[in-house]
Wavefront OBJ file of the C-alpha trace (Angstrom):
o trace
v 0.000 0.000 0.000
v 1.134 3.548 -0.715
v 0.891 6.809 1.197
v -2.538 8.350 0.644
v -2.453 10.821 -2.275
v 1.309 10.784 -2.336
v 3.656 7.969 -3.096
v 3.770 5.475 -5.849
v 6.363 2.752 -5.797
v 8.680 4.755 -8.064
v 8.917 7.980 -6.022
v 12.187 8.727 -4.235
v 12.587 11.064 -1.261
v 15.505 12.836 0.347
v 16.064 12.454 4.091
v 14.664 15.925 4.801
v 11.479 15.009 2.930
v 11.115 11.775 4.906
v 11.512 13.780 8.110
v 8.815 16.172 6.929
v 6.454 13.257 6.295
v 7.194 11.896 9.782
v 6.537 15.329 11.290
v 3.214 15.661 9.462
v 2.235 12.198 10.656
v 3.002 13.160 14.244
v 0.673 16.174 13.919
v -2.350 14.088 12.868
v -5.308 13.904 15.300
v -4.633 10.206 15.781
v -0.936 9.905 14.893
v 0.115 6.463 13.683
v 2.660 4.553 15.728
v 5.239 4.581 12.967
v 7.944 2.699 14.865
v 5.574 -0.097 15.803
v 4.246 -0.321 12.247
v 7.744 -0.294 10.751
v 9.048 -2.943 13.109
v 6.051 -5.217 12.542
v 6.240 -4.833 8.754
v 9.948 -5.646 8.740
v 9.471 -8.615 11.087
v 6.787 -10.047 8.801
v 9.056 -9.746 5.764
v 11.937 -11.392 7.616
v 9.682 -14.193 8.819
v 8.097 -14.824 5.435
v 11.285 -14.657 3.371
v 14.013 -15.959 5.664
v 12.540 -17.747 8.700
v 10.238 -20.409 7.317
v 10.196 -22.388 10.551
v 10.383 -21.584 14.269
v 13.443 -21.815 16.518
v 15.777 -19.898 14.267
v 18.601 -17.951 15.881
v 18.524 -14.229 15.138
v 21.030 -11.505 15.991
v 19.605 -7.975 16.181
v 21.938 -4.963 16.260
v 20.163 -1.978 17.829
v 21.631 1.498 17.556
v 21.196 4.548 19.806
v 18.479 6.256 17.733
v 15.094 5.521 16.207
v 16.557 2.908 13.883
v 17.481 1.028 17.035
v 13.882 1.430 18.184
v 12.706 -0.227 14.969
v 15.151 -3.044 15.704
v 13.729 -3.593 19.214
v 10.231 -3.894 17.736
v 11.472 -6.428 15.167
v 13.187 -8.390 17.927
v 10.036 -8.454 20.056
v 7.849 -9.835 17.276
v 10.366 -12.429 16.152
v 10.715 -13.655 19.721
v 6.929 -13.851 20.109
v 6.845 -15.986 16.973
v 9.179 -18.559 18.499
v 12.652 -17.525 17.424
v 15.721 -17.247 19.644
v 16.617 -13.544 19.454
v 19.760 -11.890 20.786
v 19.821 -8.089 20.864
v 23.156 -6.291 20.975
v 23.017 -2.671 22.103
v 25.816 -0.411 23.257
v 25.331 3.120 24.492
v 23.525 5.140 27.123
v 19.981 3.807 27.571
v 18.899 7.083 29.153
v 19.774 9.074 26.015
v 17.733 6.970 23.622
v 14.883 8.945 21.926
v 11.436 8.631 23.518
v 9.840 6.262 20.987
v 12.947 4.095 20.826
v 13.077 3.941 24.630
v 9.489 2.715 24.701
v 10.388 0.024 22.151
v 13.367 -1.002 24.282
v 11.219 -1.199 27.414
v 8.596 -3.287 25.585
v 11.360 -5.691 24.551
v 12.582 -5.994 28.116
v 9.030 -6.304 29.497
v 8.445 -9.239 27.178
v 11.357 -11.140 28.644
v 14.006 -9.979 26.196
v 17.565 -9.290 27.230
v 20.185 -6.850 25.987
v 23.809 -7.758 25.385
v 26.486 -5.070 25.414
v 28.370 -6.869 22.652
v 27.918 -9.546 19.994
v 28.370 -12.930 21.697
v 31.354 -14.867 20.413
v 30.051 -18.390 20.845
v 26.774 -18.395 18.913
v 25.621 -19.260 15.407
v 23.068 -17.013 13.689
v 20.580 -17.792 10.949
v 19.805 -14.134 10.243
v 21.332 -10.806 11.300
v 19.161 -7.668 11.617
v 20.921 -4.318 11.158
v 19.181 -1.544 13.089
v 22.210 0.557 13.993
v 21.712 3.886 12.217
v 19.448 3.835 9.130
v 18.800 7.374 7.889
v 19.817 8.686 11.312
v 23.463 8.794 10.243
v 24.463 12.474 10.097
v 25.632 12.797 6.491
v 26.001 16.571 6.700
v 29.006 16.236 9.005
v 30.515 13.310 7.070
v 31.210 11.477 10.312
v 32.297 7.887 9.685
v 31.146 4.935 11.753
v 33.837 4.328 14.348
v 34.674 2.364 17.475
v 32.406 -0.427 18.630
v 29.882 0.182 15.835
v 32.552 -0.179 13.167
v 33.729 -3.372 14.835
v 30.177 -4.731 14.732
v 29.672 -3.836 11.071
v 32.973 -5.419 10.074
v 32.085 -8.522 12.037
v 28.580 -9.089 10.674
v 29.784 -8.478 7.114
v 31.924 -11.596 7.580
v 29.040 -13.754 8.806
v 27.848 -16.069 5.973
v 24.110 -15.625 6.661
v 21.443 -13.231 5.341
v 21.626 -9.681 6.697
v 18.505 -7.515 6.772
v 18.990 -3.757 7.106
v 16.192 -1.575 8.430
v 15.506 1.516 6.287
v 19.027 1.678 4.779
v 22.247 -0.247 5.505
v 24.048 1.374 8.411
v 26.964 3.452 7.197
v 25.393 4.163 3.801
v 24.266 7.735 3.152
v 20.548 7.789 2.420
v 20.817 10.831 0.140
v 24.126 10.180 -1.583
v 24.918 6.462 -1.449
v 28.341 7.211 0.051
v 29.947 4.901 2.600
v 30.762 6.676 5.835
v 33.706 4.716 7.166
v 32.143 1.299 6.707
v 28.711 0.041 5.662
v 26.650 -3.078 6.224
v 26.375 -5.308 3.126
v 22.738 -6.334 3.323
v 20.936 -9.192 1.642
v 17.605 -7.402 2.003
v 16.914 -3.777 2.874
v 13.443 -3.070 4.248
v 12.972 0.651 3.761
v 10.166 2.684 5.334
v 7.769 5.436 4.163
v 9.515 6.067 0.828
v 12.512 5.087 -1.261
v 15.774 6.961 -0.745
v 18.355 7.940 -3.411
v 21.210 6.252 -1.575
v 19.589 2.860 -2.044
v 20.110 3.057 -5.810
v 23.156 5.160 -6.657
v 26.878 5.211 -5.886
v 27.558 2.333 -3.427
v 23.871 1.699 -2.764
v 23.348 -1.102 -5.302
v 26.151 -3.195 -3.804
v 25.203 -2.567 -0.165
v 21.410 -2.892 -0.217
v 20.665 -6.245 -1.820
v 16.948 -6.552 -2.545
v 15.040 -3.405 -1.578
v 11.538 -3.808 -0.138
v 9.383 -0.720 0.494
v 6.965 -0.570 3.445
v 5.098 2.732 3.099
v 3.322 2.355 6.495
v -0.013 3.721 5.184
v 0.339 7.280 6.449
v -2.739 9.399 5.570
v -1.463 12.926 4.855
v -3.502 15.858 3.561
v -0.550 17.867 2.139
v 2.281 15.491 1.336
v 5.498 16.771 -0.277
v 5.427 16.421 -4.053
v 8.140 14.054 -5.264
v 10.764 15.367 -7.684
v 12.883 12.210 -7.919
v 11.765 8.895 -9.391
v 13.192 5.497 -10.202
v 13.946 4.788 -13.823
v 12.771 1.198 -14.115
v 11.426 -1.124 -16.789
v 7.849 0.040 -16.279
v 8.762 3.666 -16.923
v 11.084 2.852 -19.819
v 8.446 0.799 -21.586
v 5.920 3.621 -21.237
v 8.215 5.765 -23.420
v 8.593 3.401 -26.379
v 8.062 4.641 -29.928
v 5.015 3.075 -31.603
v 5.290 0.014 -33.851
v 6.241 0.953 -37.383
v 3.512 1.097 -39.979
v 3.814 -0.735 -43.277
v 3.773 2.475 -45.314
v 7.050 3.917 -44.035
v 10.519 4.634 -45.443
v 13.964 5.643 -44.205
v 13.029 9.313 -44.175
v 10.281 8.544 -41.664
v 12.761 7.720 -38.926
v 15.017 10.722 -38.914
v 18.523 11.782 -39.829
v 21.313 11.658 -37.272
v 24.908 12.841 -37.508
v 27.911 11.845 -35.398
v 30.832 14.288 -35.086
v 34.079 12.790 -33.830
v 36.583 10.154 -34.815
v 39.898 11.983 -34.705
v 43.054 10.075 -35.591
v 43.416 7.048 -33.340
v 39.824 7.336 -32.086
v 37.729 6.491 -35.134
v 36.299 3.479 -33.309
v 34.418 5.718 -30.865
v 32.506 7.424 -33.681
v 31.858 4.094 -35.395
v 30.396 2.631 -32.178
v 28.097 5.637 -31.757
v 27.004 5.390 -35.383
v 26.395 1.659 -35.270
v 24.347 1.916 -32.102
v 22.228 4.674 -33.675
v 21.663 2.511 -36.742
v 20.714 -0.522 -34.670
v 18.251 1.532 -32.635
v 16.348 2.554 -35.722
v 17.590 5.921 -36.992
v 16.629 6.240 -40.664
v 19.943 7.699 -41.854
v 23.201 7.965 -39.899
v 26.063 10.188 -41.056
v 29.558 10.149 -39.545
v 31.668 13.297 -39.739
v 35.185 11.975 -39.072
v 37.993 14.357 -38.159
v 40.812 11.980 -39.000
v 42.683 12.667 -42.235
v 42.983 8.914 -42.681
v 39.251 8.276 -42.757
v 38.186 4.996 -44.348
v 35.966 5.332 -47.416
v 33.380 3.048 -45.844
v 32.722 1.143 -42.627
v 33.119 -2.331 -44.074
v 31.442 -3.888 -41.019
v 28.494 -1.512 -41.289
v 28.390 -0.064 -44.821
v 24.977 1.500 -44.172
v 26.762 4.292 -42.290
v 27.454 7.321 -44.498
v 30.956 8.663 -43.891
v 31.604 12.361 -44.448
v 34.184 15.003 -43.647
v 33.072 17.599 -41.062
v 32.570 20.326 -43.722
v 30.322 17.967 -45.665
v 28.447 17.069 -42.487
v 27.552 20.668 -41.710
v 26.227 21.202 -45.230
v 23.459 18.670 -44.595
v 20.077 20.412 -44.482
v 17.744 17.958 -42.810
v 19.416 16.671 -39.667
v 17.231 16.003 -36.641
v 20.033 15.519 -34.122
v 23.826 15.701 -33.868
v 25.953 13.640 -31.477
v 29.273 15.404 -30.844
v 32.172 14.038 -28.867
v 32.916 10.350 -29.486
v 36.626 10.354 -30.326
v 36.520 14.095 -31.050
v 39.899 14.857 -29.491
v 41.148 18.212 -28.236
v 42.963 19.648 -31.244
v 42.082 23.127 -32.580
v 40.078 21.515 -35.376
v 37.911 19.713 -32.825
v 37.327 22.990 -30.998
v 36.315 24.722 -34.219
v 33.824 22.053 -35.279
v 32.290 21.843 -31.811
v 31.783 25.607 -31.972
v 29.980 25.075 -35.285
v 27.801 22.383 -33.732
v 26.782 24.703 -30.899
v 25.806 27.322 -33.477
v 23.271 25.042 -35.170
v 19.591 24.677 -34.377
v 19.831 20.888 -34.161
v 19.238 18.951 -30.989
v 22.667 18.055 -29.562
v 23.944 15.068 -27.621
v 27.328 16.016 -26.138
v 29.646 13.308 -24.886
v 33.288 12.638 -24.044
v 35.704 15.158 -25.611
v 32.904 17.607 -26.384
v 32.306 17.897 -22.642
v 36.006 18.317 -21.907
v 36.307 21.122 -24.461
v 33.264 22.892 -23.029
v 34.779 22.593 -19.557
v 37.969 24.443 -20.523
v 36.616 26.993 -23.010
v 34.213 29.519 -21.430
v 32.903 30.763 -24.771
v 31.686 27.244 -25.596
v 30.045 26.897 -22.183
v 28.263 30.221 -22.657
v 27.106 29.292 -26.142
v 25.803 25.957 -24.850
v 23.825 27.536 -22.011
v 22.203 30.011 -24.425
v 21.057 27.492 -27.033
v 17.329 27.208 -27.691
v 17.425 23.693 -29.121
v 17.603 20.722 -26.726
v 20.991 19.765 -25.291
v 21.729 16.395 -23.715
v 24.997 15.975 -21.790
v 26.310 12.515 -20.867
v 29.257 12.943 -18.453
v 30.922 10.294 -16.366
v 32.079 11.518 -12.916
v 35.467 12.810 -14.121
v 33.854 14.784 -16.950
v 31.235 16.103 -14.540
v 34.024 17.266 -12.237
v 35.644 19.204 -15.091
v 32.349 20.842 -16.013
v 31.773 21.952 -12.404
v 35.431 22.912 -11.743
v 35.830 20.444 -8.918
v 37.140 16.904 -8.444
v 35.655 13.463 -8.894
v 35.485 12.839 -5.152
v 33.159 15.835 -4.720
v 30.954 14.635 -7.578
v 30.624 11.122 -6.170
v 29.936 12.462 -2.671
v 26.733 14.078 -3.945
v 25.746 12.686 -7.318
v 22.176 13.944 -7.034
v 23.346 17.526 -6.567
v 26.056 17.278 -9.230
v 23.582 16.190 -11.902
v 21.234 19.018 -10.891
v 23.996 21.651 -10.976
v 25.167 20.641 -14.441
v 21.598 20.718 -15.725
v 20.998 24.189 -14.305
v 24.358 25.641 -15.314
v 24.084 24.599 -18.953
v 20.276 24.569 -19.325
v 20.401 20.962 -20.447
v 19.268 17.415 -19.934
v 22.009 15.385 -18.287
v 22.822 11.831 -17.377
v 25.557 11.479 -14.769
v 26.797 8.008 -15.550
v 27.897 5.418 -13.008
v 26.265 2.942 -10.652
v 22.706 4.231 -10.499
v 23.065 6.752 -13.334
v 21.170 9.957 -12.580
v 19.120 11.669 -15.276
v 18.211 15.291 -14.595
v 16.011 17.667 -16.600
v 16.234 21.475 -16.738
v 13.139 21.712 -14.509
v 14.980 19.837 -11.733
v 13.190 16.520 -12.154
v 15.539 13.579 -11.585
v 15.429 9.848 -12.258
v 17.776 7.176 -10.885
v 18.435 4.307 -13.260
v 17.985 0.756 -11.958
v 19.435 -1.219 -14.866
v 23.044 -2.090 -15.672
v 25.976 -3.958 -14.160
v 29.798 -3.798 -14.002
v 30.006 -5.168 -17.543
v 29.409 -1.585 -18.693
v 32.788 -0.606 -17.215
v 34.592 -0.993 -20.509
v 35.724 1.207 -23.376
v 33.091 2.363 -25.831
v 29.925 1.883 -23.803
v 29.522 5.632 -23.395
v 29.792 6.106 -27.162
v 27.084 3.475 -27.593
v 24.792 5.293 -25.161
v 25.291 8.627 -26.929
v 24.350 7.029 -30.251
v 21.268 5.447 -28.722
v 20.023 8.758 -27.333
v 20.618 10.467 -30.666
v 18.794 7.730 -32.566
v 15.685 8.026 -30.414
v 15.616 11.816 -30.743
v 16.021 11.511 -34.528
v 12.964 9.242 -34.572
v 10.871 11.927 -32.919
v 11.002 11.167 -29.193
v 11.091 14.137 -26.866
v 14.580 14.672 -25.404
v 13.509 13.680 -21.894
v 11.848 10.484 -23.131
v 14.775 9.641 -25.393
v 17.239 10.116 -22.538
v 15.333 7.958 -20.066
v 14.563 5.173 -22.525
v 18.135 5.028 -23.833
v 19.722 5.019 -20.381
v 17.512 2.223 -19.106
v 17.766 0.213 -22.346
v 21.562 0.571 -22.341
v 21.744 -0.964 -18.862
v 19.096 -3.577 -19.604
v 21.050 -4.713 -22.652
v 24.092 -5.256 -20.441
v 21.914 -7.157 -17.957
v 20.632 -9.416 -20.722
v 24.213 -10.346 -21.603
v 25.131 -11.472 -18.090
v 23.749 -14.972 -18.428
v 25.002 -15.419 -21.985
v 28.521 -14.339 -20.961
v 28.366 -16.123 -17.575
v 29.103 -12.797 -15.893
v 30.142 -9.202 -16.629
v 33.817 -9.868 -17.358
v 34.818 -9.097 -20.933
v 31.484 -7.628 -22.010
v 32.078 -5.367 -25.014
v 30.372 -2.243 -26.269
v 29.647 -3.918 -29.607
v 27.730 -6.697 -27.859
v 25.571 -4.135 -26.090
v 24.504 -2.622 -29.418
v 23.010 -5.866 -30.685
v 21.463 -6.726 -27.313
v 19.796 -3.306 -27.132
v 18.287 -3.732 -30.588
v 16.889 -7.127 -29.629
v 15.340 -5.808 -26.416
v 13.844 -2.758 -28.080
v 12.159 -4.880 -30.726
v 10.878 -7.276 -28.065
v 9.404 -4.416 -26.051
v 7.809 -2.557 -28.958
v 6.304 -5.666 -30.502
v 5.438 -7.175 -27.093
v 7.419 -10.347 -27.474
v 8.423 -10.150 -23.788
l 1 2 3 4 5 6 7 8 9 10 11 12 13 14 15 16 17 18 19 20 21 22 23 24 25 26 27 28 29 30 31 32 33 34 35 36 37 38 39 40 41 42 43 44 45 46 47 48 49 50 51 52 53 54 55 56 57 58 59 60 61 62 63 64 65 66 67 68 69 70 71 72 73 74 75 76 77 78 79 80 81 82 83 84 85 86 87 88 89 90 91 92 93 94 95 96 97 98 99 100 101 102 103 104 105 106 107 108 109 110 111 112 113 114 115 116 117 118 119 120 121 122 123 124 125 126 127 128 129 130 131 132 133 134 135 136 137 138 139 140 141 142 143 144 145 146 147 148 149 150 151 152 153 154 155 156 157 158 159 160 161 162 163 164 165 166 167 168 169 170 171 172 173 174 175 176 177 178 179 180 181 182 183 184 185 186 187 188 189 190 191 192 193 194 195 196 197 198 199 200 201 202 203 204 205 206 207 208 209 210 211 212 213 214 215 216 217 218 219 220 221 222 223 224 225 226 227 228 229 230 231 232 233 234 235 236 237 238 239 240 241 242 243 244 245 246 247 248 249 250 251 252 253 254 255 256 257 258 259 260 261 262 263 264 265 266 267 268 269 270 271 272 273 274 275 276 277 278 279 280 281 282 283 284 285 286 287 288 289 290 291 292 293 294 295 296 297 298 299 300 301 302 303 304 305 306 307 308 309 310 311 312 313 314 315 316 317 318 319 320 321 322 323 324 325 326 327 328 329 330 331 332 333 334 335 336 337 338 339 340 341 342 343 344 345 346 347 348 349 350 351 352 353 354 355 356 357 358 359 360 361 362 363 364 365 366 367 368 369 370 371 372 373 374 375 376 377 378 379 380 381 382 383 384 385 386 387 388 389 390 391 392 393 394 395 396 397 398 399 400 401 402 403 404 405 406 407 408 409 410 411 412 413 414 415 416 417 418 419 420 421 422 423 424 425 426 427 428 429 430 431 432 433 434 435 436 437 438 439 440 441 442 443 444 445 446 447 448 449 450 451 452 453 454 455 456 457 458 459 460 461 462 463 464 465 466 467 468 469 470 471 472 473 474 475 476 477 478 479 480 481 482 483 484 485 486 487 488 489 490 491 492 493 494 495 496 497 498 499 500 501 502 503 504 505 506 507 508 509
């Protein structure tokens, strides 16, 4: 069930927004007992998914805040249902928040005991992490230290399922950063709404399976979400329609790729091939190298041109600039020409680096009326924002937003949980993809995919979201075929993306 008039399963909320929801709930005439509801919901999930029979041994780690209170409620229910529960809690019991103290007292009143440390001589079937949740103070960047760090390190070595309450302890709920150390959960039961940190940065490798318990809070004026998950359901809602019989190549748009300097022709070819495979009617490649091949013998449908010839074309729908563009004066000149056109632009790789170091290009970009889509990885994002990669990764949500606002563009900040941001501030966190994408050329493939969808008439926001999800989904589809992510190539992703897109449009899957 979802929050009344507020949340669907795809909405994502920052910590401050979750706190606002909790505050509004507390002001209701009959405020819900959120801690009790959260603890019961989590206990039911743990019982149903991990504790099929009674007499299991469960270790519960309870922290000093409200996340610890949730843990005490979970412990109480699991013990009532016949399991042997050990609760480890360290800290001052008198300084525990009011609701958490009541949960602790209810645990003790029911015959439960509290251990000051994790016992050394016991075997556990399940470990429950209720140390910090979203209570970790991310604003001060304080890492988990001392006894808590020792506990996290220890349970991460235990070969049994770990269930984190709300978010794995040590993981930033807004940024997905690890503060010192983080629990590596098998399941994360998150409350009220989804959080960005579950899905970006280190979130995907710390959270395991994410289960949302919204707690059924009836609010009259809930905060409007501005962040959503980019998942298969959303991606498939953006698909172009099936093609009619009475169509021709001119029906599906004209796309140009600008790049391919000496030694980097492959980048432009990958972008062009991916655009062709995703259905662009005509694809032109403007190659900067003076040793340009007369034809792409592997894909002769691509039309190879020199940059001057490319810019004489009259009917382009979109231009992708950057794959293998280089940083020579010629590259700078042709990128300036691209920014002077009225075509929709997809800017990747070297185009972004040139914009980062040449203020006149940045100004021209920000003043364009036609749509601009930027596709930086963290290092390119750092150059655009005049900072370093560490700062970008410490707040990916904010970095994507700042780039979008500074350049008046659509942006995808690539990485684990790629973040798509629109000029109006709306953001989406991608849920597809795997480490197989960490190889040369995959960014060029993505840029070509975005350009192809725009050329076929999709709105820039729809083209960006569909391409980003499809790009990751194609990599996911290759995992089983390749027996893992190792050695996955950009060329493989092109063919896999075409297959998936056809399946989705023509409802084969």
